[in-house]
One Martini backbone bead per residue (centre of mass of N, CA, C, O) as a GRO file, in nm:
protein
  487
    1UNK     BB    1  -1.551   1.092   1.986
    2UNK     BB    2  -1.462   0.794   2.173
    3UNK     BB    3  -1.495   0.507   2.317
    4UNK     BB    4  -1.276   0.311   2.473
    5UNK     BB    5  -1.424   0.033   2.446
    6UNK     BB    6  -1.435   0.038   2.135
    7UNK     BB    7  -1.112   0.078   2.066
    8UNK     BB    8  -1.041  -0.210   2.225
    9UNK     BB    9  -1.115  -0.395   2.015
   10UNK     BB   10  -0.906  -0.676   1.996
   11UNK     BB   11  -0.637  -0.574   2.174
   12UNK     BB   12  -0.563  -0.764   2.426
   13UNK     BB   13  -0.674  -0.781   2.710
   14UNK     BB   14  -0.560  -0.825   3.068
   15UNK     BB   15  -0.596  -0.531   3.214
   16UNK     BB   16  -0.801  -0.309   3.427
   17UNK     BB   17  -0.774   0.039   3.541
   18UNK     BB   18  -1.077   0.146   3.540
   19UNK     BB   19  -1.262   0.309   3.300
   20UNK     BB   20  -1.405   0.261   2.954
   21UNK     BB   21  -1.635   0.497   2.998
   22UNK     BB   22  -1.471   0.697   2.787
   23UNK     BB   23  -1.383   0.978   2.620
   24UNK     BB   24  -1.191   1.007   2.310
   25UNK     BB   25  -0.988   1.253   2.129
   26UNK     BB   26  -0.731   1.076   2.098
   27UNK     BB   27  -0.422   0.922   1.951
   28UNK     BB   28  -0.096   0.801   2.091
   29UNK     BB   29   0.277   0.711   2.082
   30UNK     BB   30   0.348   1.017   2.133
   31UNK     BB   31   0.369   1.234   2.393
   32UNK     BB   32   0.375   1.503   2.209
   33UNK     BB   33   0.067   1.419   2.077
   34UNK     BB   34  -0.103   1.464   2.315
   35UNK     BB   35  -0.432   1.509   2.423
   36UNK     BB   36  -0.693   1.609   2.564
   37UNK     BB   37  -0.844   1.314   2.638
   38UNK     BB   38  -0.635   1.100   2.563
   39UNK     BB   39  -0.456   0.827   2.412
   40UNK     BB   40  -0.181   0.626   2.535
   41UNK     BB   41   0.065   0.434   2.372
   42UNK     BB   42   0.307   0.212   2.508
   43UNK     BB   43   0.586   0.158   2.317
   44UNK     BB   44   0.850  -0.051   2.195
   45UNK     BB   45   1.149   0.044   2.075
   46UNK     BB   46   1.474   0.071   1.951
   47UNK     BB   47   1.526   0.355   2.125
   48UNK     BB   48   1.250   0.354   2.283
   49UNK     BB   49   1.025   0.372   2.580
   50UNK     BB   50   0.696   0.455   2.642
   51UNK     BB   51   0.690   0.400   2.959
   52UNK     BB   52   0.877   0.656   3.019
   53UNK     BB   53   0.605   0.853   2.915
   54UNK     BB   54   0.340   0.840   3.086
   55UNK     BB   55   0.351   1.102   3.257
   56UNK     BB   56   0.379   1.297   3.024
   57UNK     BB   57   0.102   1.224   2.902
   58UNK     BB   58  -0.068   1.304   3.149
   59UNK     BB   59   0.027   1.600   3.160
   60UNK     BB   60  -0.094   1.644   2.854
   61UNK     BB   61  -0.402   1.478   2.900
   62UNK     BB   62  -0.423   1.188   2.957
   63UNK     BB   63  -0.696   0.941   3.027
   64UNK     BB   64  -0.530   0.702   2.885
   65UNK     BB   65  -0.354   0.372   2.915
   66UNK     BB   66  -0.147   0.172   2.711
   67UNK     BB   67   0.019  -0.132   2.833
   68UNK     BB   68   0.242  -0.384   2.965
   69UNK     BB   69   0.292  -0.192   3.227
   70UNK     BB   70   0.168  -0.102   3.520
   71UNK     BB   71   0.209   0.131   3.726
   72UNK     BB   72   0.258   0.160   4.057
   73UNK     BB   73   0.177   0.458   4.013
   74UNK     BB   74  -0.152   0.587   4.014
   75UNK     BB   75  -0.392   0.768   3.847
   76UNK     BB   76  -0.729   0.800   3.935
   77UNK     BB   77  -0.814   0.954   3.648
   78UNK     BB   78  -0.685   0.702   3.513
   79UNK     BB   79  -0.674   0.464   3.256
   80UNK     BB   80  -0.562   0.129   3.262
   81UNK     BB   81  -0.416  -0.090   3.002
   82UNK     BB   82  -0.334  -0.419   2.964
   83UNK     BB   83  -0.100  -0.576   2.735
   84UNK     BB   84   0.098  -0.782   2.558
   85UNK     BB   85   0.100  -0.578   2.286
   86UNK     BB   86   0.128  -0.255   2.204
   87UNK     BB   87   0.179  -0.265   1.897
   88UNK     BB   88  -0.065  -0.441   1.828
   89UNK     BB   89  -0.282  -0.263   1.966
   90UNK     BB   90  -0.234  -0.009   1.798
   91UNK     BB   91  -0.361  -0.122   1.533
   92UNK     BB   92  -0.649  -0.180   1.644
   93UNK     BB   93  -0.703   0.099   1.756
   94UNK     BB   94  -0.670   0.261   1.496
   95UNK     BB   95  -0.883   0.119   1.334
   96UNK     BB   96  -1.120   0.178   1.522
   97UNK     BB   97  -1.102   0.487   1.537
   98UNK     BB   98  -1.134   0.489   1.200
   99UNK     BB   99  -1.352   0.270   1.124
  100UNK     BB  100  -1.226   0.049   0.951
  101UNK     BB  101  -1.135   0.124   0.640
  102UNK     BB  102  -1.015  -0.142   0.509
  103UNK     BB  103  -1.301  -0.290   0.497
  104UNK     BB  104  -1.398  -0.064   0.257
  105UNK     BB  105  -1.155  -0.164   0.096
  106UNK     BB  106  -0.939  -0.244  -0.179
  107UNK     BB  107  -0.658  -0.390  -0.040
  108UNK     BB  108  -0.311  -0.396  -0.155
  109UNK     BB  109  -0.024  -0.577  -0.082
  110UNK     BB  110   0.339  -0.527  -0.110
  111UNK     BB  111   0.610  -0.757  -0.107
  112UNK     BB  112   0.969  -0.729  -0.083
  113UNK     BB  113   1.275  -0.628  -0.195
  114UNK     BB  114   1.184  -0.597  -0.491
  115UNK     BB  115   0.924  -0.402  -0.667
  116UNK     BB  116   0.718  -0.250  -0.495
  117UNK     BB  117   0.687   0.029  -0.617
  118UNK     BB  118   0.628  -0.047  -0.903
  119UNK     BB  119   0.375  -0.221  -0.847
  120UNK     BB  120   0.195  -0.010  -0.698
  121UNK     BB  121   0.208   0.210  -0.920
  122UNK     BB  122   0.092   0.048  -1.147
  123UNK     BB  123  -0.174  -0.020  -1.016
  124UNK     BB  124  -0.266   0.264  -0.972
  125UNK     BB  125  -0.248   0.361  -1.273
  126UNK     BB  126  -0.431   0.140  -1.387
  127UNK     BB  127  -0.696   0.205  -1.221
  128UNK     BB  128  -0.713   0.493  -1.322
  129UNK     BB  129  -0.731   0.407  -1.625
  130UNK     BB  130  -1.005   0.229  -1.558
  131UNK     BB  131  -1.175   0.459  -1.362
  132UNK     BB  132  -1.072   0.470  -1.075
  133UNK     BB  133  -1.049   0.521  -0.747
  134UNK     BB  134  -0.726   0.584  -0.593
  135UNK     BB  135  -0.459   0.455  -0.385
  136UNK     BB  136  -0.126   0.543  -0.251
  137UNK     BB  137   0.147   0.345  -0.079
  138UNK     BB  138   0.485   0.471  -0.072
  139UNK     BB  139   0.812   0.559  -0.097
  140UNK     BB  140   0.759   0.809  -0.285
  141UNK     BB  141   0.430   0.819  -0.249
  142UNK     BB  142   0.114   0.959  -0.156
  143UNK     BB  143  -0.222   0.887  -0.291
  144UNK     BB  144  -0.532   1.073  -0.367
  145UNK     BB  145  -0.557   1.025  -0.645
  146UNK     BB  146  -0.417   1.324  -0.749
  147UNK     BB  147  -0.319   1.354  -0.466
  148UNK     BB  148  -0.019   1.454  -0.302
  149UNK     BB  149   0.180   1.284  -0.041
  150UNK     BB  150   0.432   1.272   0.144
  151UNK     BB  151   0.683   1.034   0.213
  152UNK     BB  152   0.856   0.871   0.499
  153UNK     BB  153   0.759   0.574   0.458
  154UNK     BB  154   0.691   0.282   0.332
  155UNK     BB  155   0.539   0.228   0.609
  156UNK     BB  156   0.332   0.347   0.811
  157UNK     BB  157   0.204   0.401   1.089
  158UNK     BB  158  -0.088   0.309   1.221
  159UNK     BB  159  -0.217   0.590   1.246
  160UNK     BB  160  -0.143   0.707   0.973
  161UNK     BB  161  -0.265   0.480   0.798
  162UNK     BB  162  -0.565   0.504   0.897
  163UNK     BB  163  -0.592   0.804   0.831
  164UNK     BB  164  -0.537   0.768   0.526
  165UNK     BB  165  -0.761   0.558   0.458
  166UNK     BB  166  -0.994   0.744   0.552
  167UNK     BB  167  -0.942   0.960   0.332
  168UNK     BB  168  -0.977   0.774   0.089
  169UNK     BB  169  -1.267   0.700   0.150
  170UNK     BB  170  -1.391   0.988   0.170
  171UNK     BB  171  -1.271   1.029  -0.155
  172UNK     BB  172  -1.368   0.748  -0.311
  173UNK     BB  173  -1.200   0.508  -0.276
  174UNK     BB  174  -1.168   0.163  -0.384
  175UNK     BB  175  -0.850   0.152  -0.421
  176UNK     BB  176  -0.546   0.015  -0.265
  177UNK     BB  177  -0.185   0.063  -0.283
  178UNK     BB  178   0.073  -0.119  -0.086
  179UNK     BB  179   0.344  -0.111   0.092
  180UNK     BB  180   0.523  -0.392   0.266
  181UNK     BB  181   0.732  -0.403   0.512
  182UNK     BB  182   0.919  -0.582   0.730
  183UNK     BB  183   0.903  -0.379   0.956
  184UNK     BB  184   0.589  -0.361   0.966
  185UNK     BB  185   0.542  -0.651   1.053
  186UNK     BB  186   0.725  -0.673   1.305
  187UNK     BB  187   0.579  -0.387   1.428
  188UNK     BB  188   0.256  -0.400   1.369
  189UNK     BB  189   0.146  -0.179   1.150
  190UNK     BB  190  -0.082  -0.398   1.020
  191UNK     BB  191  -0.256  -0.428   1.245
  192UNK     BB  192  -0.602  -0.455   1.163
  193UNK     BB  193  -0.558  -0.487   0.864
  194UNK     BB  194  -0.742  -0.525   0.562
  195UNK     BB  195  -0.689  -0.751   0.298
  196UNK     BB  196  -0.752  -0.848  -0.033
  197UNK     BB  197  -0.431  -0.857  -0.095
  198UNK     BB  198  -0.112  -1.030  -0.179
  199UNK     BB  199   0.230  -0.955  -0.279
  200UNK     BB  200   0.515  -1.136  -0.407
  201UNK     BB  201   0.827  -1.078  -0.558
  202UNK     BB  202   1.089  -1.107  -0.351
  203UNK     BB  203   1.412  -1.241  -0.201
  204UNK     BB  204   1.686  -1.063  -0.059
  205UNK     BB  205   1.953  -0.899   0.041
  206UNK     BB  206   1.833  -0.734   0.342
  207UNK     BB  207   1.802  -0.589   0.660
  208UNK     BB  208   2.020  -0.721   0.866
  209UNK     BB  209   2.035  -0.495   1.077
  210UNK     BB  210   1.749  -0.581   1.189
  211UNK     BB  211   1.701  -0.914   1.152
  212UNK     BB  212   2.012  -1.052   1.128
  213UNK     BB  213   1.859  -1.274   0.956
  214UNK     BB  214   1.726  -1.433   0.687
  215UNK     BB  215   1.506  -1.587   0.832
  216UNK     BB  216   1.376  -1.344   0.967
  217UNK     BB  217   1.310  -1.194   0.704
  218UNK     BB  218   1.121  -1.417   0.594
  219UNK     BB  219   0.930  -1.417   0.835
  220UNK     BB  220   0.823  -1.136   0.797
  221UNK     BB  221   0.700  -1.169   0.524
  222UNK     BB  222   0.523  -1.412   0.594
  223UNK     BB  223   0.339  -1.267   0.804
  224UNK     BB  224   0.156  -1.129   0.600
  225UNK     BB  225   0.020  -1.396   0.487
  226UNK     BB  226  -0.073  -1.519   0.761
  227UNK     BB  227  -0.295  -1.269   0.802
  228UNK     BB  228  -0.471  -1.350   0.595
  229UNK     BB  229  -0.773  -1.399   0.472
  230UNK     BB  230  -1.017  -1.614   0.314
  231UNK     BB  231  -1.100  -1.343   0.121
  232UNK     BB  232  -0.817  -1.352   0.000
  233UNK     BB  233  -0.511  -1.301  -0.184
  234UNK     BB  234  -0.218  -1.496  -0.279
  235UNK     BB  235   0.064  -1.357  -0.464
  236UNK     BB  236   0.341  -1.525  -0.626
  237UNK     BB  237   0.681  -1.575  -0.700
  238UNK     BB  238   0.784  -1.885  -0.823
  239UNK     BB  239   1.092  -1.815  -0.911
  240UNK     BB  240   1.113  -1.791  -0.621
  241UNK     BB  241   1.221  -1.997  -0.374
  242UNK     BB  242   1.018  -1.834  -0.149
  243UNK     BB  243   0.726  -1.827  -0.263
  244UNK     BB  244   0.591  -2.087  -0.139
  245UNK     BB  245   0.645  -2.012   0.164
  246UNK     BB  246   0.431  -1.779   0.177
  247UNK     BB  247   0.185  -1.999   0.155
  248UNK     BB  248   0.229  -2.104   0.421
  249UNK     BB  249  -0.072  -2.094   0.622
  250UNK     BB  250  -0.251  -1.959   0.452
  251UNK     BB  251  -0.598  -1.860   0.394
  252UNK     BB  252  -0.565  -1.772   0.119
  253UNK     BB  253  -0.575  -1.746  -0.199
  254UNK     BB  254  -0.370  -1.934  -0.424
  255UNK     BB  255  -0.115  -1.767  -0.628
  256UNK     BB  256   0.083  -1.767  -0.936
  257UNK     BB  257   0.391  -1.636  -1.087
  258UNK     BB  258   0.584  -1.662  -1.414
  259UNK     BB  259   0.861  -1.730  -1.649
  260UNK     BB  260   0.978  -2.038  -1.580
  261UNK     BB  261   0.739  -2.158  -1.440
  262UNK     BB  262   0.474  -2.313  -1.334
  263UNK     BB  263   0.169  -2.117  -1.349
  264UNK     BB  264  -0.112  -1.920  -1.340
  265UNK     BB  265   0.091  -1.696  -1.447
  266UNK     BB  266   0.223  -1.604  -1.769
  267UNK     BB  267   0.542  -1.517  -1.924
  268UNK     BB  268   0.701  -1.367  -2.224
  269UNK     BB  269   0.998  -1.271  -2.375
  270UNK     BB  270   1.046  -1.131  -2.692
  271UNK     BB  271   1.154  -0.840  -2.618
  272UNK     BB  272   1.456  -0.616  -2.537
  273UNK     BB  273   1.463  -0.270  -2.487
  274UNK     BB  274   1.516   0.068  -2.422
  275UNK     BB  275   1.187   0.115  -2.512
  276UNK     BB  276   1.117  -0.192  -2.410
  277UNK     BB  277   0.864  -0.457  -2.395
  278UNK     BB  278   0.791  -0.770  -2.543
  279UNK     BB  279   0.493  -0.949  -2.460
  280UNK     BB  280   0.354  -1.266  -2.329
  281UNK     BB  281   0.020  -1.276  -2.191
  282UNK     BB  282  -0.194  -1.507  -2.193
  283UNK     BB  283  -0.168  -1.509  -2.534
  284UNK     BB  284  -0.084  -1.195  -2.530
  285UNK     BB  285   0.042  -0.916  -2.695
  286UNK     BB  286   0.278  -0.663  -2.566
  287UNK     BB  287   0.370  -0.335  -2.501
  288UNK     BB  288   0.611  -0.188  -2.280
  289UNK     BB  289   0.795   0.085  -2.121
  290UNK     BB  290   0.955  -0.123  -1.983
  291UNK     BB  291   1.274  -0.260  -1.850
  292UNK     BB  292   1.343  -0.574  -1.821
  293UNK     BB  293   1.305  -0.866  -1.653
  294UNK     BB  294   1.205  -0.746  -1.375
  295UNK     BB  295   0.959  -0.596  -1.519
  296UNK     BB  296   0.813  -0.847  -1.611
  297UNK     BB  297   0.733  -0.929  -1.325
  298UNK     BB  298   0.577  -0.673  -1.253
  299UNK     BB  299   0.366  -0.688  -1.477
  300UNK     BB  300   0.257  -0.974  -1.412
  301UNK     BB  301   0.165  -0.908  -1.124
  302UNK     BB  302  -0.035  -0.685  -1.206
  303UNK     BB  303  -0.214  -0.851  -1.384
  304UNK     BB  304  -0.291  -1.073  -1.185
  305UNK     BB  305  -0.424  -0.880  -0.975
  306UNK     BB  306  -0.643  -0.769  -1.172
  307UNK     BB  307  -0.783  -1.035  -1.215
  308UNK     BB  308  -0.836  -1.097  -0.908
  309UNK     BB  309  -1.009  -0.807  -0.922
  310UNK     BB  310  -1.206  -0.850  -1.182
  311UNK     BB  311  -1.080  -0.778  -1.447
  312UNK     BB  312  -1.041  -0.713  -1.773
  313UNK     BB  313  -0.809  -0.837  -1.984
  314UNK     BB  314  -0.802  -0.637  -2.216
  315UNK     BB  315  -0.801  -0.377  -2.053
  316UNK     BB  316  -0.543  -0.428  -1.892
  317UNK     BB  317  -0.346  -0.456  -2.136
  318UNK     BB  318  -0.401  -0.184  -2.263
  319UNK     BB  319  -0.321  -0.009  -2.015
  320UNK     BB  320  -0.028  -0.121  -1.974
  321UNK     BB  321   0.084  -0.005  -2.250
  322UNK     BB  322   0.062   0.312  -2.131
  323UNK     BB  323   0.262   0.293  -1.915
  324UNK     BB  324   0.496   0.440  -1.709
  325UNK     BB  325   0.764   0.467  -1.563
  326UNK     BB  326   0.921   0.486  -1.262
  327UNK     BB  327   1.063   0.690  -1.074
  328UNK     BB  328   1.404   0.582  -1.051
  329UNK     BB  329   1.335   0.331  -1.260
  330UNK     BB  330   1.517   0.308  -1.517
  331UNK     BB  331   1.596   0.610  -1.576
  332UNK     BB  332   1.641   0.776  -1.887
  333UNK     BB  333   1.906   0.928  -2.088
  334UNK     BB  334   1.990   1.112  -2.401
  335UNK     BB  335   2.232   1.238  -2.561
  336UNK     BB  336   2.355   1.400  -2.848
  337UNK     BB  337   2.607   1.179  -2.839
  338UNK     BB  338   2.479   0.892  -2.708
  339UNK     BB  339   2.460   0.905  -2.422
  340UNK     BB  340   2.363   0.684  -2.151
  341UNK     BB  341   2.149   0.754  -1.880
  342UNK     BB  342   2.103   0.586  -1.553
  343UNK     BB  343   1.850   0.574  -1.302
  344UNK     BB  344   1.862   0.384  -0.988
  345UNK     BB  345   1.756   0.236  -0.673
  346UNK     BB  346   1.964   0.039  -0.641
  347UNK     BB  347   2.034  -0.107  -0.291
  348UNK     BB  348   2.096  -0.409  -0.378
  349UNK     BB  349   2.246  -0.667  -0.508
  350UNK     BB  350   2.022  -0.771  -0.690
  351UNK     BB  351   1.933  -0.508  -0.814
  352UNK     BB  352   2.205  -0.439  -0.940
  353UNK     BB  353   2.228  -0.699  -1.111
  354UNK     BB  354   1.970  -0.653  -1.278
  355UNK     BB  355   2.049  -0.386  -1.414
  356UNK     BB  356   2.319  -0.482  -1.543
  357UNK     BB  357   2.199  -0.708  -1.706
  358UNK     BB  358   2.018  -0.531  -1.877
  359UNK     BB  359   2.238  -0.367  -2.001
  360UNK     BB  360   2.378  -0.611  -2.135
  361UNK     BB  361   2.122  -0.691  -2.314
  362UNK     BB  362   2.100  -0.383  -2.461
  363UNK     BB  363   2.351  -0.404  -2.596
  364UNK     BB  364   2.498  -0.342  -2.938
  365UNK     BB  365   2.820  -0.323  -2.869
  366UNK     BB  366   3.112  -0.130  -2.746
  367UNK     BB  367   3.004  -0.031  -2.495
  368UNK     BB  368   3.060   0.135  -2.202
  369UNK     BB  369   3.040   0.074  -1.849
  370UNK     BB  370   2.931   0.307  -1.594
  371UNK     BB  371   2.952   0.282  -1.237
  372UNK     BB  372   2.759   0.439  -0.977
  373UNK     BB  373   2.815   0.362  -0.618
  374UNK     BB  374   2.650   0.314  -0.305
  375UNK     BB  375   2.602   0.317   0.064
  376UNK     BB  376   2.417   0.327   0.324
  377UNK     BB  377   2.378   0.450   0.628
  378UNK     BB  378   2.269   0.273   0.897
  379UNK     BB  379   2.300  -0.007   0.752
  380UNK     BB  380   2.361  -0.278   0.597
  381UNK     BB  381   2.700  -0.390   0.584
  382UNK     BB  382   2.720  -0.670   0.423
  383UNK     BB  383   2.656  -0.544   0.126
  384UNK     BB  384   2.896  -0.363   0.037
  385UNK     BB  385   3.104  -0.562  -0.094
  386UNK     BB  386   2.904  -0.687  -0.292
  387UNK     BB  387   2.828  -0.436  -0.462
  388UNK     BB  388   3.117  -0.370  -0.561
  389UNK     BB  389   3.158  -0.639  -0.704
  390UNK     BB  390   2.920  -0.629  -0.903
  391UNK     BB  391   3.002  -0.365  -1.042
  392UNK     BB  392   3.278  -0.484  -1.153
  393UNK     BB  393   3.162  -0.738  -1.308
  394UNK     BB  394   2.954  -0.537  -1.503
  395UNK     BB  395   3.204  -0.327  -1.554
  396UNK     BB  396   3.443  -0.107  -1.676
  397UNK     BB  397   3.362   0.122  -1.459
  398UNK     BB  398   3.405   0.243  -1.118
  399UNK     BB  399   3.222   0.448  -0.874
  400UNK     BB  400   3.278   0.518  -0.550
  401UNK     BB  401   3.020   0.647  -0.323
  402UNK     BB  402   2.786   0.828  -0.192
  403UNK     BB  403   2.478   0.826  -0.050
  404UNK     BB  404   2.344   0.798   0.266
  405UNK     BB  405   2.542   0.838   0.544
  406UNK     BB  406   2.440   0.995   0.770
  407UNK     BB  407   2.626   0.915   1.061
  408UNK     BB  408   2.847   0.825   0.880
  409UNK     BB  409   3.149   0.768   0.735
  410UNK     BB  410   3.210   0.769   0.403
  411UNK     BB  411   3.499   0.640   0.401
  412UNK     BB  412   3.419   0.380   0.561
  413UNK     BB  413   3.221   0.276   0.355
  414UNK     BB  414   3.425   0.257   0.119
  415UNK     BB  415   3.612   0.056   0.265
  416UNK     BB  416   3.401  -0.172   0.276
  417UNK     BB  417   3.358  -0.198  -0.020
  418UNK     BB  418   3.662  -0.258  -0.106
  419UNK     BB  419   3.674  -0.540   0.042
  420UNK     BB  420   3.536  -0.682  -0.230
  421UNK     BB  421   3.807  -0.639  -0.379
  422UNK     BB  422   4.026  -0.718  -0.610
  423UNK     BB  423   4.290  -0.629  -0.812
  424UNK     BB  424   4.118  -0.609  -1.066
  425UNK     BB  425   3.898  -0.428  -0.955
  426UNK     BB  426   4.082  -0.188  -0.849
  427UNK     BB  427   4.153  -0.088  -1.147
  428UNK     BB  428   3.833  -0.002  -1.209
  429UNK     BB  429   3.832   0.167  -0.930
  430UNK     BB  430   3.688   0.446  -0.782
  431UNK     BB  431   3.702   0.715  -0.527
  432UNK     BB  432   3.416   0.945  -0.456
  433UNK     BB  433   3.245   1.094  -0.200
  434UNK     BB  434   3.140   1.308  -0.386
  435UNK     BB  435   2.861   1.273  -0.577
  436UNK     BB  436   2.874   1.514  -0.774
  437UNK     BB  437   3.163   1.469  -0.860
  438UNK     BB  438   3.124   1.185  -0.962
  439UNK     BB  439   2.925   1.249  -1.191
  440UNK     BB  440   3.114   1.437  -1.340
  441UNK     BB  441   3.338   1.245  -1.386
  442UNK     BB  442   3.193   1.016  -1.543
  443UNK     BB  443   3.105   1.217  -1.775
  444UNK     BB  444   3.415   1.279  -1.860
  445UNK     BB  445   3.486   0.966  -1.945
  446UNK     BB  446   3.299   0.937  -2.165
  447UNK     BB  447   3.168   0.812  -2.473
  448UNK     BB  448   3.006   0.785  -2.740
  449UNK     BB  449   2.752   0.535  -2.639
  450UNK     BB  450   2.779   0.520  -2.358
  451UNK     BB  451   2.718   0.398  -2.017
  452UNK     BB  452   2.528   0.523  -1.729
  453UNK     BB  453   2.522   0.434  -1.379
  454UNK     BB  454   2.297   0.553  -1.121
  455UNK     BB  455   2.310   0.417  -0.800
  456UNK     BB  456   2.054   0.400  -0.501
  457UNK     BB  457   1.834   0.670  -0.510
  458UNK     BB  458   1.671   0.770  -0.754
  459UNK     BB  459   1.392   0.954  -0.642
  460UNK     BB  460   1.561   1.108  -0.464
  461UNK     BB  461   1.595   1.468  -0.330
  462UNK     BB  462   1.833   1.370  -0.139
  463UNK     BB  463   2.102   1.407   0.116
  464UNK     BB  464   2.207   1.235   0.407
  465UNK     BB  465   2.390   1.431   0.659
  466UNK     BB  466   2.407   1.440   0.976
  467UNK     BB  467   2.076   1.478   0.983
  468UNK     BB  468   2.082   1.622   0.692
  469UNK     BB  469   1.886   1.737   0.419
  470UNK     BB  470   1.999   1.762   0.094
  471UNK     BB  471   1.978   1.873  -0.203
  472UNK     BB  472   1.924   1.579  -0.434
  473UNK     BB  473   1.941   1.488  -0.797
  474UNK     BB  474   2.048   1.262  -1.002
  475UNK     BB  475   1.900   1.317  -1.269
  476UNK     BB  476   1.949   1.630  -1.284
  477UNK     BB  477   2.259   1.617  -1.267
  478UNK     BB  478   2.303   1.436  -1.515
  479UNK     BB  479   2.154   1.609  -1.718
  480UNK     BB  480   2.330   1.870  -1.682
  481UNK     BB  481   2.604   1.744  -1.730
  482UNK     BB  482   2.574   1.627  -2.013
  483UNK     BB  483   2.502   1.904  -2.139
  484UNK     BB  484   2.778   2.068  -2.045
  485UNK     BB  485   2.938   1.857  -2.188
  486UNK     BB  486   3.206   1.786  -2.412
  487UNK     BB  487   3.224   1.480  -2.610
   0.00000   0.00000   0.00000
């Protein structure tokens, strides 16, 4: 139990009706999760408005309400607190309720369109290899040392986030590495959270279904760096044209990394093979098990962050050379006949282009490249024709298929993808909406030595159709299919 007055600290109070000298048993922004003597924060979401559920929360036992508009009819037993932004207040309240765990951890946030999951996972694995207790908050999984907790969002809501950080602190974590999505920044999910550092990977076409314009998308990413404190570091990819934009107005220590530009941390690719990269970082050479130019950026960003976290250069480079690729990120398999299958999470135009350019660079002869790609439903529709075009541009044969259609008609998604193709492209493209059938079809088409890319879902172990998640694992299906077929 905590006093309401304590957990409202810095939450931006504008008006209070009732006493704040009451003990609170728990906090919630979902009226269905309110406990007796709990606090309900009425937030405005994209689908529902929590203000419509204030009475429901009171009926469930709420003793205090935080809202942007105090109801005309008030319950005299309930304390009402008006704030300018309930979403922002929720972040501060959640941090206070869990005793501000982020202030006692070295928390590093990573934002950008591509590379967030790989960067945070490599950082987590690196610091575990260096002997530290560490936590991970990512799209793939949340981890507290060796314990894994399923992830539901790239960045959890404010209450779940602070509860998770508190558990990490209680279990001895010293470092935590966390993906920070543009949605999380815009929705104030990280309000009240103290970061030791922030990393920017890159920014390309994505999430325009939510942000509407690219400028708004950039603004959301930049918002993360704007709120860093002067004792934090801000580390950005200088080769991205918006990298330096992220550093404008930040109070944090500013640092850059790059492969092509002058930067504080530099890397050079010496060799690029299917079994890894040979890199020169800060004058020292090392092999890493990751593949492709885009992973050279990820490795360099991880190295730079580790140095900014006061780690020994030699120890960091030695540990980096032992780390394995992240599940579903250029994860590959080779059949007995020499067919190479690659599964990658690439679900944006830039990510797909990066993966296909990497495949082009590691090809050794006349191998044919077969790309299977789809686009998720209920997401940015403008990228659909672009992704189909890119797939055709870099592949010998393309199969357009379902990703996670969610509530949309898979055939309509494929229609929108095909709108990006000219007559030449259409000759090399098939459409098979059933993803499993599409994988089996592409495997039946290849010859020994050819390369198959299965793009879009990566690590996901499900396919979401009409609100139902069905078991589906691209990598396992590809592996089983290649094994079963006689090539």
